[in-house]
Residue, then its C-alpha position, 0 to 999 in steps of 0.5 A: x492535508x494527504x501525503x500518499x505519494x503517486x508511484x510510478x514504476x520508477x520511483x517504486x523501489x526507491x519507495x520502499x528500500x528504506x524503513x517502512x511502506x504500505x503502497x495501494x495497488x489500485x486502477x482507474x478504471x476500478x470502483x473498488x479500489x476508487x471505494x476503498x480510496x477515503x480508508x487508506x487515507x484515513x489509515x495515512x493519517x492514523x499510521x504515518x508516524x509508523x510507515x510512510x504510503x503510497x499508491x500505484x496503478x497497476x495499468x500503468x505499472x504492471x511489471x511491479x503489480x506481477x513481481x510482488x504477485x498482486x493479482x487483484x486489485x484493490x491491494x494493500x502491501x506492506x514492505x519493511x526495509x524494500x522487503x514484502x511483509x504481507x499483503x491485505x488483498x480487497x476492500x477492508x475497514x481501515x479499523x482491521x486494516x490499522x491493526x494487522x499494518x502496527x502487527x506487521x510492521x512491529x514483528x519486523x520491526 
């Protein structure tokens, strides 16, 4: 069962404020975003003990994407205590992202 939270602009800052979080910026019209979804689910299954996972639709919440400099979708953003650590743009494999996310979170702790 997925623990991935679908975020609205109103929920976003509260979601990333505490602890570590990974957010996928996507759009409903984006084909690569749809292809990235199973990868994101796989990441959540492997890393749920380290971070909470959420998604946000940039078409529904464009100001959030602009605030964090998200220029392309899909993009994964890693946050710690409300601070943006890193953005991974484009489609990548579960293993490559897992390793990169763990590195970011370890450096932040």
